[in-house]
C-alpha positions as CSV (number, residue, x, y, z in Angstrom):
1,M,-3.9,-1.1,15.0
2,Q,-3.1,-4.6,14.8
3,Y,-0.5,-5.4,12.4
4,T,-0.6,-9.6,10.8
5,T,2.8,-11.2,10.1
6,E,1.2,-10.7,6.1
7,Q,1.3,-7.4,6.2
8,I,4.2,-6.9,7.8
9,A,6.0,-8.8,5.0
10,K,4.3,-7.2,2.4
11,Y,5.4,-4.0,3.8
12,L,9.1,-5.5,4.2
13,K,8.9,-6.2,0.6
14,E,7.6,-3.4,-0.6
15,F,9.4,-1.0,2.1
16,R,11.0,1.1,-1.2
17,I,8.3,1.5,-3.0
18,Y,6.3,3.1,0.3
19,K,9.3,5.4,1.2
20,G,9.7,6.5,-2.3
21,K,6.0,7.3,-2.0
22,V,6.6,9.1,1.4
23,E,9.9,11.1,-0.2
24,S,8.3,12.4,-2.6
25,G,5.1,13.4,-1.7
26,L,2.3,10.7,-3.2
27,A,1.9,8.5,-0.3
28,T,-1.6,8.4,1.5
29,D,-1.5,9.5,5.3
30,S,-2.3,6.1,6.3
31,I,1.0,4.7,4.1
32,C,3.4,7.8,5.5
33,Q,2.5,6.9,9.2
34,D,2.6,2.4,8.6
35,V,6.6,3.6,7.0
36,E,7.0,5.7,10.4
37,R,5.8,3.2,12.4
38,L,8.0,0.2,10.2
39,E,11.1,2.2,10.7
40,K,10.7,2.6,14.6
41,S,9.7,-0.9,14.7
42,I,12.9,-1.7,12.9
43,S,15.0,0.3,14.9
44,V,14.4,-1.2,18.4
45,L,14.4,-5.1,17.4
46,P,17.8,-6.9,18.5
47,E,20.8,-6.0,16.9
48,N,20.8,-9.3,14.9
49,D,17.6,-9.1,13.7
50,Y,17.8,-5.2,12.4
51,H,21.1,-5.8,10.2
52,I,19.3,-9.7,9.0
53,I,16.0,-7.0,8.2
54,R,17.9,-4.3,6.5
55,L,20.5,-6.0,4.6
56,L,17.3,-8.6,3.3
57,F,14.8,-5.5,2.4
58,F,16.3,-2.4,2.4
59,E,20.3,-3.6,0.4
60,N,18.5,-6.1,-1.7
61,K,20.7,-8.6,-0.4
62,S,19.5,-12.4,-0.9
63,Y,18.5,-14.6,1.8
64,A,21.3,-17.0,0.7
65,E,24.2,-14.4,1.5
66,V,22.6,-12.5,4.6
67,A,22.2,-16.9,6.1
68,R,25.6,-17.4,4.7
69,R,26.8,-14.4,6.9
70,F,24.6,-14.8,10.3
71,G,25.7,-18.6,10.2
72,Y,21.9,-19.8,9.6
73,S,21.3,-22.3,6.5
74,K,19.0,-20.7,3.7
75,T,16.1,-22.6,5.4
76,G,16.5,-21.5,9.2
77,M,17.4,-17.5,7.5
78,Y,13.3,-18.1,6.4
79,K,12.0,-19.1,9.7
80,R,14.1,-16.2,11.0
81,V,12.4,-13.6,8.8
82,K,9.0,-15.5,10.4
83,V,9.9,-14.9,14.2
84,V,11.3,-11.1,13.5
85,E,8.0,-10.1,11.4
86,K,6.0,-11.3,14.1
87,A,7.7,-9.0,16.2
88,I,8.2,-5.9,14.2
89,A,3.7,-6.5,14.1
90,S,3.6,-6.8,17.7
91,I,6.3,-3.8,18.1
92,M,3.6,-1.9,15.7
93,S,1.0,-3.2,17.0
94,D,1.3,-1.3,20.8
């Protein structure tokens, strides 16, 4: 299956909702598979990218906070996340 960066962005933004559905048994098989693929894809990212995604989407930190932590401007952080979303889409599509 091919994933777009838009799909990845949506999954990242709503990850906690999807993960909650999986854990409570309310998710469809398709959502369960996508959550599993997403988690595996994130786990193989370079270390900084992994931590950026975890902080932004799983720990709900702000872009400004994460940008400061990693030495990016806020705009630079948005651009970095777009690059990482493309990488995740590519990994998930393999």
